[in-house]
N, C-alpha and C positions, 0 to 999 in steps of 0.2 A: 833112568826115569821109568817108573812103572805106570800101569793104567789107572792108578788112583789119582783122582783130581779133587783137591781140597779147596774149600772156600769158607769164608767167615764174614760176619757182618762188618760193614765199613767202619773203621776207626781212623779217621783222617790223619791224625798226627802219629799213629802207631801202626799203620798198615805195614810199613817197611820193616820195622824190627820183628814183628810177628811172622811175616812172610820169610824173613831171613832165618829165624829160628826153625820154622817148620821145614823149609827146603833143605837146610843143612843137616837136619836130623832124620828126615824121613825119605828123602829122594823122591818125594811125590811132587806132582805139578800143583802149583798154587795159583788159582785164578782170583785176582782181586776184582771186586765188583764196583760198579759206580756208586757214588753217594746217592742221596735221595733225588730221584728223577720223577717226571710225570707218570712213568710206568709204575714206579714204586707206590705213588699215591693212589693210582688206579687199583693196584692189587689190595692196598689197605682198605679201600672203600668196598671192594667186591667180597672180601672174605671175613672182615672183622667188624665188630660193633664200634660205633662212634664213641662209646664210653670206655673203651679199653685204653690203657696207657699207650701214649704215642710211641714210646721207645719199644714196646712190645710189637706194635704194628710195623714200625720201620724195620726192625731186625727180622721179623718173620717175612716181610716182603722181600728183603735182601736175600733170605734163604731161598725163597721161591725163584727169584731171578737167577740165583746161582745154579739151582738144580736144572732149570730150563736151559742154562748155558753150558750144561755138560758136567757139572760137579756131581760126584757121588759120595763125598764125605763132607759133612758140615761140622764145623767146630764153633761152639759157642764160647766167645771170649768174655770172661767176667763171671760174677757170682750169680746166684739164682734170684736176685731181687729179695726184698724183705718178705715176700709171700712164699718163697722157697719152692714154688712150682713153675718158675718162669720157663726154663728151657724144656722141662718135661711136657708142659702144655703145648709149647711150640712143636715139639716132636710129634705129639699126638695129632695135632692139626695137619701137619705135613703128611703123615701116614694116611690119614683119612682122605686127603686129597689125591692119594694114589702114588706118591713119590716113593722111590726105592733108594735108600741111602743109609750110610752109617752116621751116627750123631754122637758127638763128644762135647763135654763141657771142659774147657781147658783149665779154668781156675775154679775149683769147687770149694765147698765149705769144710773139707777135711782139715784137721789140724796140721797134718804134714802135707802141705800143698805141693812141695817140690817132688816128693815121692809119688804123689797122685799124678802129677804132670808127666813124670817119667813113665809110669805105667801106661798112660794113654798113648804117648809117643812110641812106646815099645810095641803096642798093638799095631801101629802103622808101619813100624820098621823093627822087626824082631832082632835085628843085628846091632842095634844101638848099644854101645858100651857106656858104662856109667861115667867114665872120664870124659868122653866126647860130649855126653849130655851136659855135664856140669860146665864144661868149657864154653859151649855155645850158649847155654843159659846165662852164664855170667856175662858173656859178650853182649847178649841181647839186652840184659838189664842195664849194662853200662851205656849201650846205644840209646836206650829209652831215656835214661837219666840225662845224658848229654843233650838229646833233642829237646827235652823239657826245659833244661837250663837256658838254652838258646831261645826257646819260645818265650820264656819269661822276659828276656831282654827285648825281643821283638815286640811283645805286647805293650811294654811300657814306652816304646819309642816310635812305633810305626806311624802314629798319628802326627809326628813332627818331622818326618823326612822331607828334605828339600826337594829331591827328585822323586816324584811319585812312582811307586812300583819298585823302588830300590830293594826294600826288604824282601818282597815277594820273589824277585829275580834271584837273589842270593839264596833264599830258602829253597827254591826249586832246585838249584844247583847242589845244595847241601844234601837234600833228600836223595837225589840220584847218586851222589858220591857215597853216602852212608850205606846205601843198598849194596854197594860193591865192596864192602869192608873185607879185608883179608885176615885181620887178627887184631889183637889188643893194641899193639904199637901203631898199626895203621889207623885204627879208630881214634886213638888219642891225638895223633898228628892231625887228622881231619878236624877233630873238634877244635883244637887251638887255631887251625887255619881259618875255619869259618867264624870262630869267635872274633878273630882279628878283622875279618872282612865285614862283619856286622858292626863292630865298633868304629870302623872307618867310614861308615855311611854318614854323610853330612846331615846334621839335624839343626832345626831352628826351634829349640825347646825352652820355654821360659822356666825359671827356677821354681816358680810357684804355680805350676799348671794345675788344672782341675783333675782330681783323681777319683775314680770310681772303682769299687770292688764288686766282683760278681761271685755269688755263692749259689749253691743249690744242687739240683739233681745231676749226677755224673754223666748220664748218656747225653742229655741236652747240652752239657758242656762240650763233650768230646766231638760230637758231630755238628760242625758249624752250619751245615745245611738245615738241621732240625731247629736251630735257634735263629735262623734267618741272618746269619753273619752279624750277630749283634756286636761282636768286638770290632769289626771293620766299621760299622756304623758309628760307634763311639769314637774310634780313631779319627774318622772323618770330621768329628767335631773338635779335634785337637784335645782329646782327653787321654790321660794315662790310665791304663786298665790293669787291674790285678785280678786274676781268676783262680778260684780254688773249688774243687780239687783238680790236680793235674794227674796225668797217667802214672807217674812215678808213685804218687801217694796211693792211688786206687789199687795198683797191682802189687806193690811191695810193702808199704808201711801202714796201711789202714788197720789191718788186724792187730798190730802192735800198739797203736796209739789211741784206740777208742777210750780205754780207761783213763788215759792221761787227759784226753779232752773233757771227759765227764768231770774230772776233778777241777778243771779250769772254769767250768760253767755250772758248778753245783748250785749256785744261787738261783739259776733258772731251770735247770733240768737235772734229775737224779738218775734217770734210766735211759738206756739206749732206745731209740725210736725206729731203728732200721734205716736202710738206704744210707745216705751220707749226712743225715740231719745233724748229728752231734758235732761232727767236724766243721760243718758249715756255720753253726752258731759260734763255735770257738774262733773260727777264722774271722767272722764278722766282728767279734770282740777285739781281735788283733787290729783289724782295719780301723776301728774306732780309735784305738789307742795310738795308731800311727797318724791320725789326723786326716783321714780320707774325707772327701766331701759328701759321698753318698754310697749306698749299697743297693745292688739289684739282686733279687732272688729269682732264679729261673727254674722252672720245673715243667715236667710233662703234665698235661691236663689229666686230672684224676689220680695223680700219684699219692697214695694214702700216707706213706711216711712223711713226705714233704708237707702235706697239708697239716699233719700233726705238729710239725715244727714251725709253721708260719706264725702262730700266735706267740710262741716263745721268742722268735726272732723279732717280732713286732714289739714285744715288751722290752727286750734288750735295747732296741734302737730308740724307743720312747724314753727310756731312762737316761740314755746318753745323748738325747737330742740329735740323733743321726737320721737324716732323710733316707727313707727306704721305699723301694718300689718292687711289687711282685709282678712277674710276667709268666703267663701260661702259654705253652706251645702245643699245637696239635696240627693235624693235616688241614684243618679248616681255619687255622688262625690267619688273620689278615696281616699281610706284610705292611700295609699302609697304617694299620692300627699300631703295630709295634713301632714303626718309625715316628709316628705322631707322639706316642707316649714317651719315647726316648727324648724327643725334642722338648717336650713339656717338662720332663724331669731335669734336663739340662738347664732350661730357663729358671727353674726353681732353685737349683744349686747356685747359679750365678747371683740370684737375688739374695740367697742366704749369705754368700760371701760378702756382698756389699753391706748387709746388715751388721756382720761381724767386724 
């Protein structure tokens, strides 16, 4: 272990795979930071305008907390947002505040992303061999894929568990176990072990339960603190939830599939709008075809690409007679307001079912 301390923004479902990759390839200490706390919100209010994207605020506040906690290397996970200056702007703000650190973007817009990632990790550990890099990268991708597959099952069934907290207890155990993975065989065994444990959780789920799909801005999806635990609120109403995008899509398959998605929704949109807009509209179309009861679009307040896609999504849902609700999230968003609107949307969906 050297004196380099790495930190990155909180990504609740994928902190463990990313930490696993960095620690095994760099021998650096990785300090995971808390998700959004009162201190995070205080930093956002102190340094940033109210009109800035909430994802930008939260991640920058996370970096400040990390640097104050001893980190000297910050790694930005993800792309540069549709405006292309996301992490550069954050780096400039941190430097102007007087912090001394190294700053890297783990996944950038280069065509050869894997080679770019290797170059970044090589700077942190010059002794990395290509074979070792590819081994741990593949293992991390598989871990992320497995965790997302299990999350999909949890999301669809957690609202119907007979013994409250069963899914959360097994998931906590799974995350700890995955973080201690020894290799591919060990990971595969763990996946099937926990898959069986989740399947054995007793459920009281009706065949024709209410189903809601969530689409929208990636960051607000990933950090449940920033969306006020919307999935858990819906689960408490005995609703089956489908969420898109997931982390596997964002980190692995999005660059390959955007043209495919554009082809599927060419009636409504012919050009990429940035962020995750195109794939969200295509996913909404799939949810409609699968007979879901309603769709919720969530985004950060002021997210320009998502605003551009809202009218297209509205047109699609109007054409297909699909109930649609838009939710904006920011540091000043009222939790009571979100809860009230979800309850009203639920009541509307129940009335729609009775009419049909």
